[in-house]
N, C-alpha and C positions, 0 to 999 in steps of 0.2 A: 503494499499499499503507500509507504513512505517513498519508495523508489519511483512508482507512478507519479507521486506528486512532484517530485524533481523532474523528471522527464518532462511533464506538462509545463513546469515553471520555465524549463529550458527553451520549451517550444514556443511558448509566448513571449519570451525575451527576444526570440530571434536568434538564440544561439544554437548551433548545430555541432554534434561532436561526432567525426568522421574517423573510421579506420582509412587508411591511406595506402596506396600502392606507388612505389617509386618505377617510375617508366623509364627515366633517362639519369645516369649517374656517371659522373666523370670526376677525377681527381688528377691535377696536374701539379708536379714538384718543380721548382727551379733553385738553382744553385749557381752563384757567381764564382766564376775563377778568373784568375788573370790572363789565362791563355785562350779559354772558350767557357761560355756559359753553357750549363746543362739543363735540359728539359726532360723530365720523366713523366710518364703518364700511367694511369691505372685505369682501366675501362670495366675491370671484373672485381666490383666492390660487392661485399656482402653487406645487407642491411635488414635490421628488424623492421616490421612495418611500424612506423610512427602513428600515433594516435592524436589527431588534430581536430582543434575545436575553432569553428569560424563563427564570427559575428560581423555581419557587414562584410567589409572588405579588410577585416583584420583575423589574424591567426594567432593561435596559441597551443603550445604542446601540452597534451594533457599527461603523458607519462615518458620517462626517460626511454632511450633505445640506443642500440649498439651499431656502430659501423665497423666493419673488418676490413682492412686493405691487407691481402695476402703480398707479402714481399717478393715473390717469384713472378707476380703479374705486373710488377712497375717495370716499365721498359723504357730507356733513354735512346734506343737505337743501336748501342754498343754492347755486345753480350759482354765483353770483358769488364767494362765500366759497370754494368748491371751487376755482375758477379761480386766485384769490389764493394758497391753500395750495399748489396744485401748482406755481405759480411760485416760491414761496419753497423748496420742496423740489427745484428745479431742472429741472422739466419744462420744453421737450422736451429738454433736453441730457441728462439721466439720467431715464430714463422709470420707473424701478422703484427700490424699496428693496428692498435684498437682505440676507437673513438666513441667516448660515451656522451651523447647529447643529454643533458640534464634539463636545461631550461630554454624557452625560446621566448622572447618579449618584445614588443613593439617598443622601439626606440623614438621614432618619428616617421610619419607616413608610410612609405614602404620600407623602411629600413629598421631592422631587429638585430637584437643581441642574442646570440648563442652563446651559452655558457655549457662546459663540460669539462671533461677528463681526456687527456691524450696519453696513451700508454706506447712508448717506443723502447725496445730493448729492455723490457722490464721497468721502466722507470717511468713513473706516472705523474703528470703535471696538470694543474687546473689550466683552462684556457678561457677568454673571451674573445669572440669575433663578430664583426658586424656582417651582416649580409642583406642583400636586396630580395624582397619577396615580390615577384611580379605576377599577378593573376592573368592566366591566359583568357580564361572563361570562368563560370562559377564553379567549375569541378577540377581545373588544372591550373596549378602553380608552378613557377621556376624561382628556385632559390640559389643565388649566386653570391660568392664572397671569396675572401682570402684570409689567411692567416700565416704570421711569421714565427718561425720556430728556431731557435739557436741549438746547433750540434752540443755545444758546451752545456746547455740546460739538462740534457738527457745523457750527460757523460759519454759521448759518441766523439770518435777520432773524425776530425775534418778530413774530408777526401783530398787526395793530393795527385797532381801531375808534375812531372818533371822537378820535383822536390818542391813544388810550391803548393801550399794549401790553398783550399777555397775557402771563400768568406764564410764566417760562423754563423751562417744563417740559409734557412731554407724558407721560400716562399711557397705556400701550399695554396693554390686556387681550386675551387670546388663548385659544381653545377649539378643540381638535383632537379628533376621534374617530377613533379608529385601530383598523382591522380587521386582526388577525393572519392571514395566509394559511396 
């Protein structure tokens, strides 16, 4: 009975809670080096289904979810470099980068803050990133943003080439297209 009253109140207020399906997903990694900037991509990301609440044109995450990035699926176009990066990131002992999205909140207009925890090579750190949420229609939204992470924060060795180390920073860009069911 109490559950029905809550659902009725949400319906009257125009608040809808949707399970969601991620229909497109990509993550790109950028590392600056004095001799060559490196871009890696991972298109084979695993996500738990996010549970999203919508009210008008605003969205809110109703429960945390995980994103898993398999290290062997990150490609820079050079298999030797990819093997070296996998080794730096802890492969095979830690085969994945894990992202736990804990909250998503409106900052302004279509800009949202995403908070969570990022685990690389067994080291977990909290993060906050801004993203732009763009509705394509009433059931389809795009989420785009970026996050900068330092190798040193995760106790990782900076990749090197010709005895020169890469910059102590990885820029991570992400894109997700989410279909509200």
